N, C-alpha and C positions, 0 to 999 in steps of 0.2 A: 123307253130305253132305245127304241129304234133311232131316235134322233142322235143319241150318244154314239150308236154304232156307225151312223152315217158320218158324224164328225170324226170318229176314230179312223174311218176309211179315208176321209179327206186329209186328215193329219198325216196318215201314212204316205199318201201320194204327194202332197204338197209340203208336208213338214220334213220328211226324210231328206229330200234334196236340199231344203233350206238348212237343215242340221249339217248335212254333208258339206255344203259349200261354206257355211259359216265355221264349221269345225276345221276345215282345211285352212281357212283364213286365220282361225284361232291358232292353229299349229304354227302357221307362218309367223304370226306375231310372237308366239311363245318362243320361236327360234331366235329372237333378237338377242337374248343372253348368250347364245352360242356363236353369233356373228360379231358381237360387240362386247369387249371385255368390261367397259365401264358404263354404268347406267346413264351418266350425264351425256354420253355421246348420242343418246336417242331423244334428247329433249326437243330438238327442232322437229323431228318426225312426229313426236307425240303432239306437238302444237298444231301441226297441219291436220292430223287426223281428228283433232278436237274441233277444228273450224269446219271441216267438211259436213258434219251433220246439221249444223246451223244453216249452211247455204243450201243443203238438200231440201230443207223444209221450205225455203223461199222459192226454190226452183219448182217444186212439185205443188205447192200451195193447196194441199188437201184433195187433189184431183183423183187420187187412187180410191180413197174412201167414197168420194162423190160418185165415182163410176159404179161402184157396187150398189150404192143407195139408189141412183136414178135408173140403173138398168132394170130395176124391178117395175118401173112405171113408164119408161120411155123406150122408143125405138133404139135398139142397141147400136145399130150401125150409125145412125144419126148422132147418137151420143159419143160414140168412139171417134167419129170424124171431127166433131166440134171440139172435144177435149184434147185430141191429139194436135190439132192445128193451134189451139191455144197454147199448149205446152211447147210446141216447136217455136213459135214466135217469141214467147216469153223467155225461153232458154237462150235464144239468140240475143235478145235485149239484155238479159242479166249478164251473159258472158261478155258482151261488149263493155258494159259498165264496169265489170270487175277488171277487165284488161286496162281500161282507162285509169282505174284506181290502183293499179298494181304496186307502184312505189309506195303509196300510202299504206297498203296492206302489209308490205314487207316491213315497214317501220313500226306499224302498230303491233305486229306479232313477233317482233324481235327476230326476224329471219334474215337479217342482213348478211349472214354468212352463207345462206342458201336461198337466194332470191328466185332461183329456178323452181324451187318447191311450189311457189305460188302459181306459176304457169301450169305446171303439171296438175296441181290441185284443181284449177279451174277447168281444165280439159276433162278430168275424171268426173267432176260433178255434172258437166254439160252432157257427156255421153251417157252416164248412168241414168239421168232423168229422161233421156229419150227412150230408155228401156222400160220406164215405169208403166205406161199404159199397155204396151204389148204384153207384159207379164200379167197385168190385171186382166186383160182380155183372155189369156190362156186359163187363168184361174176361173173366171166367170163361165167359160165354155167347157170346163172340165176336161182339159187336155193335159193331163199330168205328165205324160212321157216327154212331150216336147218341152214343157215347163222345166222338168227335171234336167233334161239334157242341156238346155240353155244356161240354167243356173250353175250346174256343176262344171260344165266345160269352161266357162269364163274364169272361175276361181282356180281350176286346175292349171290353166295357162298362166294365170297370175302367179301361182306358187312356183311353177316351173321356171318362169323368168327370174324370179327373185333368187331361188336356190342356185340357178345357173350362174348368175352374175355375182352373187355374193358368196357362194360356197364352192362352186366348181372352177370357174374361170381363174380366180386369184391363185388357186393351188396349181393349176396348169401353168400359169405364167411364172410362178416362182421357179419351177423346174425347167421351163422352156420359154424364156422371155421373147424369143423370136417367133413364137407361134402366131398364126394368122388371127388368133383371137385378140391380139393386142390392137388390132385395127378397129374392133367393135367395142372394146372395153375401155372405160375411162375411170381410173382409180379415184379421181376427184369427185365423181358422182356419189360414191359411197352408198349410204343408206337411201339415197334418192332412187335407187333401183327398186325399192319398195313401191314408190309412186309410179315409176315407169312400168313395173309389172302389173300394178293395179290398172293403169291406163290400157295396157295391152289386153288384159282380161275383159275390160268393159267394151273395148272396140270389137273383140271377138264375139261377145254376147250380142252386141248390136248387129253384127253380121248374121248370126244365127237367127235372129228375130226379123230379118229383112222381109220375110214373107208376110208377117203381121204388119210390118210398116208399110209394105206396098198395098195393103188393103185399105189404107187411109185414102179417102176421096176428098177432093178440095171442095167441100161443102160445109159451110159454117152457119149454124143456126144461132143467131144473136140472142133471140128470146130464150132459148134453152140455156145458152151460156150464162146469161144474167141470173137465171134461176139457180144454176149450179153454183155460181159465185156467191150468192146469198147463203147457200148452205155451207160452202167450203171456207168462206172467209174466216169464221171463228176457228176453224181447224188450223189455220196458219198460226194463230195465237197459241193454240194448244200445242202445236208442233214446236214452235220456238221456245215456249215455256218449258216443254219437255226436254229440249236440248240444253237449256240453261241448267235444269236440274241434273241432267246426265253428265255434262262435260265442263260446266263452268269451273269446277274446282281445279281441273287440269289446265284450263285456259288461263286462269289468273294466278296460278300457284306461284310462279316465279316473281310475280309483281307484289304479292302480299306477304310472303314469308320473309322474315327478317334474317337473311343469311347472305353470305357472299355468293356471287353468281355461280361459281362452279358447284358449290354445295347445294344451292337451290336447284340447279339442273340435275344433280345426283338424286335428290329426293323426288323430283318430278319423274325421273326415269323409274325409280323404285315404285312410286305410287301408281304409275301407269301399268307396271308389271303386275302388281297385286290386284289391280282393277280388272286385268284380263282374266285372272283366275275366277273372280266373282262373276264374270260375264258368262261362265259356263251355264248359269241359270238363265241369263238373258238369251242365250242361243236357243234354249228350249222354249222360252216365252215367245220369241220371234217365230219359231217354227209353228207353234200353236196359233199365233195370230194369223199366219198365212192361211190356215184352214178355217179359223173361227170367224173372221170378219165376213166373208161371203156367206158362211153358214148362218150366222146370227141374222143377217138381213133376209135370207131366204126362208128362215124359220119364223120370222116375226109375225106372220099372218096366222099361224097355227094357234089354236085355242090353248094348248098346253105349253106354249113357248116359255112362259116364266119358269115352269117346273123344269123344263129342259135346261134352261140357262143355269138354274140352281144346281142341277146334277153336274153340268159341265164345270162349274166353279169348284165343286167338291173334289172331283177327280183331278182338276188342275192343281189345287192346293196340295193334294196328296203327292202328286208328281214333284211339285216344287220342294216339298219337305224331304223327299228322297234325295233330290239334288243338293239341298242344303247339307244333309248328313254326309253325302259323298264328298263334298268339299271340306266340311268341318272336321270329319273323323279321319280323313286321309291327307290332311294338310302336310303332315310330315313327309309324305311321299314327294310332294312338290319341293319341299325343303331339301330332301336328299338329292333330287335330280339337279337342282341349281348348284348345290355345294359340290357334287361329284363331277358334273359335266360342264359347268360354266364357271361362275365366279361367286364366291361366298357372299359378296355384297348383294347379289340378286335375291338372296333369301331373306333380306331385311324386310320387316314390316308385315310378314305373313299373318301375324296375329290379328291384323285388321280385316282380313279377308272375310271371316264369318259375319262381321257386322255389315260389310258391303253386300254379302250374299243375302242376308235377311232383308236388307233394304230393297234389293232387287225382287225378292218375293212379294213385298208390298206393292212394288211397281207392277208386277204381273197381275196381282189381284185387282189393282186399279184399272188396268187395261180391260179385264173382264167386266168390271163394274161399269165401265164407260159405255157399255151397250145401251144403257137407258137414255143418255142424252143424244146418241146417234139415231136411235129409233124414234124418239119423240121430237126430233128437229130442234132440240134445245142445246145446240152446240156451244152457245155463249156461256152456259153454265160450266162446260168443260174448260172454256177459256178462263173463266173466273178462278176455278180451282187451280189451274196450271199457273196463273199469274201469282196467286197467293203462295203456291209452292215455290215458284221462282224467287219470290221475295224472301222466303225463309232460307232458301239456298244461298242467296247473295249475302244476306246479313250474317248467317252462321259461318259461311266460308271466310268472310272478312274478319270476323271476330275470333274464330277458333283456329284457323290455319297458323297465325303467328304464335299461338300458345301451344297447340298440340300437333302442329305440322300436318302430315297426311292423315293422322288419326282424327284430327279436327275436321278434315274434308270428308272422311267417312261418316262421322257423326252428323254432319250437315246433310249428306245424302240420305241417311237413315231417317232423320227427322222429317225431311221434305216428303219422302214417299209414304211415311206413316200418316202424315197429315192428309195427303192427297187421297189415300185409300179410305180413311175414315170419313172425310167430307163427301167423297163421291158416294159412299154407301148411304149416308144419311139423306142426301138429296135424292138419290135414286129411289129410295124407299118411299119418298114423298110423291114423286112424279111417275114412277114406273115400278111398283112394288114387285119384288122377286123373292120367293120364299127360300133364301139362303139358309143353310144349316150353320148359323153363326157360331153357336156354342161348340159344335163339333169341330169347326174349322179352327177356332181359337185354341181348342184343346190340342189339336194336332201340331199347330205351330209352337205352342208352349212346350209340348212334350219333346220335340226335336231340339229346341233350345236347351232344355234341361239335359237331354242326352249329350249334347255337345259339351256342356259344362262338366258333366260327370267324366267324360273322356278327358277333358282338359285337366281336371284334377287328378285323375288316376295316372296319366302319363308323367306327371310331375314326380311320381314315386321312383321312376327309372328314367331320368332325363337322358336324351340323346340315344335312347334305345329304340331304333326305328321298327324293329320286328315286334317289340312289345306294343308300341303305339298302333301299328297296323293290325295286330291281332285283336286288341281290345276294340279297335274300330270296327272290325268285321263282326265281332260278337254283338256290339250295340246296334249295328246296322241290321243284323239278322233279327234282333229283338223287335225293332220297329217294324220290320217286314211282317213278322209273326203277328204283332199287335194289330196292324192295319188289316191283315187277312182275316182276323177273327171279328173285328168290328164291322167290316164291310163285306162279310161273307155272302149275305143275301144279294147285295148289289153286284158283287163280282161273279156270282153264279149266273147272272143274266148277260154277262159280257161274252163276246166271241173269243174263241181260242182258250182263254184261261178259265172260262165258265165251267168247263167239265171237271176241273179240280175242286170246285166248290159246290157242285150240284147236290151232293149229299147233305 
C-alpha cells in the first residue's frame, strides 16, 4: 500500500495543477455557448483544435515517455541534452514544412474563411512542444511547485486574454467606441482570440521554463539518440492512432454527414460541445497519467510491482465510476445552464454524453493497461492495437455518421476504446501478467451503468423537473458511495486521511 500512498502524493502534486489548468481551459471552452449564439459559428475553431493533437504527436514523437524510460538507466543530463536538441531541430523543421504547406492546409481543412487560424495553430504547436521536455524534467526531478506554477500560470493568462477580448472589450466598445481599446481590438478576428490567447499562454509558460531551457548544453549523443528512437518510434504510431480515435469524428464530420453546409456546421458545433462534457473524465485521466507514468517506471524493479499496478487500476476505475455518475446523474444541470444562460440549441444531443463518458473510461483503463508494453519494450504491440482501433474508428464513423449523425460518432468512439481495452488486457496478461481484480472492476462499471439507466427511467416520470432529477441523482450517487465504502472498507482503512473513518 505504500506504493499507492506514494502515487497518491504524486497525483496530488502533479495531478492537481493539471486538473486546475485543464479545468480552466475546460471552463473557457464551455464558455463558447455564452460568447456565440449559434453552434455553427464555432465549427472552424473546432476544426483547428481537432488538428492540433495530431501535429503534437508528430512534433513530440514519443520523447516524453522515452525520457522517463531512459532516465532509469542513462545519465539524465546527457539524455536531457540529446532529446532537447533533437526536439528543437525537429520542431524548426516541422514548422517550416507546415508554413510552406499553409495554403494546402487551409483548403484541406475548409478554413478558407479563417486562413490566419492555421498560422496561429502552427505557432501554438511549436511553442508547446518546446515546453515538453522541461515539464518532463520537472516531473522526473520531483519539483512540483515549479511544475504547478508553470502549468497554471500559462492557462490563467490564456483564459484572461480570451475573456478580455471576447467578453470585456466588445461591451466597453459598445458604450464607448472611441476608447483606446479600439486600437488593439479587431472584431474580424472573432473566435480567433481563442487561438491568440492560447499562444500567449504557451509563450508565457515557455518564459517561466526558461531556467530549465538554459540548462540544455549543446552536446548531442548520436548513439543514445538512435537507441531512444528505436524505443519511441512505435509510440508515434500509438500517438497518431490515438488521435485518430479521439478526434477523427470531429475532423471528418462535415465531410461525411449528408446535410447542407450550415446544418453540418451546426451539428459539428453541438457534437464538440457534448464532447467537452464527456472530457471531464479525460481531465481526471490526464491528471492521473502525469503522476502515474514516472511512477510506473520507477516502480518497475520492485518485486511487488504487479500487485501495486493492480491496486492502482482498482482505485482508478472506482474514481472513473464516480466521474461517470457525476456526469450521467447530473446531466440535467448542464441542460438547465445551457437553456437558461445561453441558447436552447446548445442543449441538443446531451443524451449522447454518457456513452462518450463510458468510452473515455475504457480509454483510461487502456492507458493503465499500456504499462505492460512500455515496461517490456514491446511498443509495437501498442502500435498494432492502436492501428486496429483507428481502423474501427474510421470505418464506423464513415458508416454511422450519415445514419445516426453525432450519435454514430459516439458509438464509433465507444466501440474503438472497448476494443483497445480488451485487446491490451489479453496481450498484457500474456507478456506481463498483472493480477487485476477483473470481476470486481466489471461489476463496478456494470453497476454505475445500471444506476444511470435507473435514473434515466425515473426522471421520465416527471420530465423537465430539474429539482426532481437532481434529487434522485444525489440519492443514487450516495448509494454508490455507500456501496463502495462497504466493499472496499479494508483497503480504504489503509489509505491516508480517509483511513481513520474505516479503521474500525
